[in-house]
C-alpha positions in Angstrom: 115.5 109.7 71.7 111.9 108.8 71.8 111.6 108.8 75.6 110.7 112.3 77.0 112.9 113.9 79.6 110.8 113.9 82.8 112.9 114.7 85.8 116.7 114.6 86.3 118.1 113.3 89.5 121.4 112.4 91.1 119.7 110.2 93.7 120.8 106.6 93.1 118.1 104.1 92.3 117.2 101.6 95.1 115.9 98.1 95.0 112.1 98.2 94.8 111.9 101.7 93.2 109.0 102.1 90.8 109.9 104.4 87.9 108.1 106.0 85.0 109.0 106.7 81.4 107.1 108.5 78.7 107.3 107.3 75.0 106.1 109.8 72.3 102.5 108.4 72.3 102.0 110.2 75.6 101.1 107.2 77.7 103.3 106.5 80.7 105.2 103.3 81.0 106.5 101.8 84.2 109.5 99.9 85.4 111.0 98.6 88.6 114.5 98.3 90.1 115.1 94.7 90.9 118.8 94.8 91.9 121.6 97.4 92.2 124.4 95.0 92.7 124.3 93.1 89.4 127.6 92.3 87.5 128.5 92.0 83.9 132.0 90.7 83.8 134.2 93.3 85.5 131.4 95.9 85.8 129.9 95.9 89.3 126.9 97.7 90.7 124.8 97.4 87.5 121.1 98.0 87.9 118.7 95.2 86.9 115.4 96.6 85.8 112.1 95.3 84.6 109.9 97.3 82.2 106.2 96.4 82.2 103.4 96.4 79.5 100.6 98.1 81.5 100.4 101.9 80.8 98.6 104.9 82.1 97.5 108.3 81.0 98.4 109.7 84.4 102.0 109.5 85.7 101.0 108.8 89.3 98.3 106.1 88.4 100.8 103.2 88.7 99.1 100.0 87.4 99.8 96.6 88.9 103.3 95.6 87.9 103.4 91.8 87.6 106.4 89.8 86.7 104.6 88.1 83.9 103.8 91.3 82.1 107.1 92.4 80.8 107.2 94.7 77.7 110.9 93.7 77.1 113.1 91.1 78.8 115.0 92.3 82.0 117.9 94.6 81.3 120.9 95.8 83.1 121.9 99.5 83.0 123.6 102.2 85.0 122.4 105.4 86.7 122.3 107.5 83.4 118.6 106.9 82.6 117.8 108.7 85.9 120.5 111.4 85.8 119.5 112.2 82.2 115.8 112.4 83.3 114.4 109.6 81.1 113.4 107.5 84.2 111.6 109.3 87.1 111.3 107.4 90.4 107.8 107.7 91.8 107.9 105.5 94.9 109.6 102.5 96.5 107.8 99.3 97.2 109.4 96.4 98.9 110.0 93.5 96.5 108.2 90.4 97.4 108.9 86.9 96.1 106.2 87.2 93.4 107.7 90.5 92.2 111.0 89.0 90.9 111.8 86.1 88.6 113.2 83.1 90.4 116.0 83.0 87.9 117.4 85.7 85.5 119.0 84.6 82.3 121.3 86.6 79.9 122.7 85.3 76.7 126.2 86.4 75.6 127.6 86.7 72.1 129.2 83.2 72.3 125.8 81.5 73.1 126.5 81.1 76.8 123.9 81.8 79.5 124.6 83.7 82.7 122.6 85.1 85.6 122.7 88.8 86.8 125.9 88.1 88.8 127.8 86.6 85.8 127.4 83.1 87.1 127.2 80.6 84.2 123.9 78.8 83.7 123.7 75.3 82.2 121.0 76.5 79.6 118.3 79.0 78.9 115.7 80.1 81.4 112.9 82.2 80.0 112.7 85.1 79.5 116.2 85.2 78.0 117.8 88.7 77.7 120.9 89.9 75.9 123.9 90.1 78.2 125.4 93.6 78.3 125.0 97.0 79.8 122.1 98.9 78.3 122.5 102.6 77.8 119.5 105.0 78.0 119.7 105.0 74.2 119.5 101.2 73.8 116.7 101.0 76.4 114.9 103.6 74.3 115.4 101.4 71.2 114.1 98.3 72.9 111.0 100.0 74.3 110.3 101.7 70.9 110.6 98.4 69.1 108.3 96.6 71.5 105.7 99.4 71.2 105.9 99.6 67.4 107.3 103.1 67.5 109.9 103.9 64.8 113.4 104.0 66.3 114.8 107.5 67.0 117.3 108.5 64.4 121.0 108.4 65.3 122.3 111.8 66.1 125.4 112.7 64.1 127.4 115.7 65.2 128.6 118.0 62.5 132.3 118.7 62.4 133.9 121.7 60.8 
């Protein structure tokens, strides 16, 4: 993993939470919880997040998080990035209409478009993200790629 472990928690993320991550370059990176009731097919209660480009040298110095400043397209995940400590919640800010995209769009492997509730869309709506549940590892890869940081090597366990 490239992201540092900051603070593990069992507290469930809530809509409006501002969270922080720390890539290996030492600058903090910020995200926001947009929904906690998203669906991907039969998987319910997925967490829709945004990750933003603005960074800071100090964890608590949260920059403006504007919906047009995404580092990567919106992603859906579960609670693991928080329980593993890769995401640390700093505060909760109520989401206003300008904080969230008017339409989310996810592309599946068959070339079809869906919103965050698995409702079919007639076509693409930018920014288009890949449909699927991101693990803390795939989030790490997406962020690393966007920042130009080499991807963390796969960990292979040794068997006797």
